[in-house]
N, C-alpha and C positions, 0 to 999 in steps of 0.2 A: 532495564529500564525497571519502574515503578506501575507505569498504565501500556496501554496496548497500541495504542494510538497519543500521535500530541496532539497538542488540543486548539490548534487555533487552521481551521478546517478553512481558514478563508482563503490563505496559504495555499493551501490545495489543487484549487480552482481557476487563480487568477493569475498565475503565474505565467511574467513574459522570458521564461528564459528559452530556450535554443531548446525540440528537441531531439528525444537521444532513441539510438537504436530499443525498440520496445522486446524483444526473441527471451532476452534474458530474464527482463518484465515478466512478457507472459505466461511464462516453462515455470519464474519462481511464483505466481498468485496461482496455478495450478496446481501448484504442487503447495501446496499449501491450502485450500479449498476444503478436505478431506475438515480440517481443524474446526468449522464452520458446528462438527459435529458432533466432536466431541468436545469442543472448549467452548463456553454459549458469550464469554467473554474476547470474544480474537469474530464473530458475526460483525459486526460493524465495518472496525477497522477495514477487516478483506474484501466488506459487501463495498464500499469507499472507495476501496482502491483499486476495484475492481473497473466500476466508468472512468477510468484512466486508461485502459490499455490500444486506447486509435490514437491520444495526444499525450504523448508519457513524456512527463518529465520531467529531468533532475532533481527538484521539492520531489515528489510521487517514488519515482526511487530511492529518496532516504526517508522516506516514512516507512516502507516497504522494508528497508532492514533496522528500522527501530521497531516492528514490533516479531520481526526474529533475534532481534538485541534479547526483548520481549518474554521469548519464549524460551 
C-alpha cells in the first residue's frame, strides 16, 4: 500500500454493518501503538482507528488490515 490509511473517512464513521467481536481488533491496535513513536506517518491512522474500539464494524477491521499492508 502506498498510504497508511484509506482516503474515504466518511465510510468509517457512518457504517451500518453488523458489530464484530472487538477482541482481536483491540489486541492488534495495542500491539501497533508503539509505531506512533517510531513511524510518524502511522500516527493519524492509529489514532483514528483507536476511536472505534467500542463499536467495531467490518469496515474498521478492513482499515486496520490496510495499515498492516502499508507496514
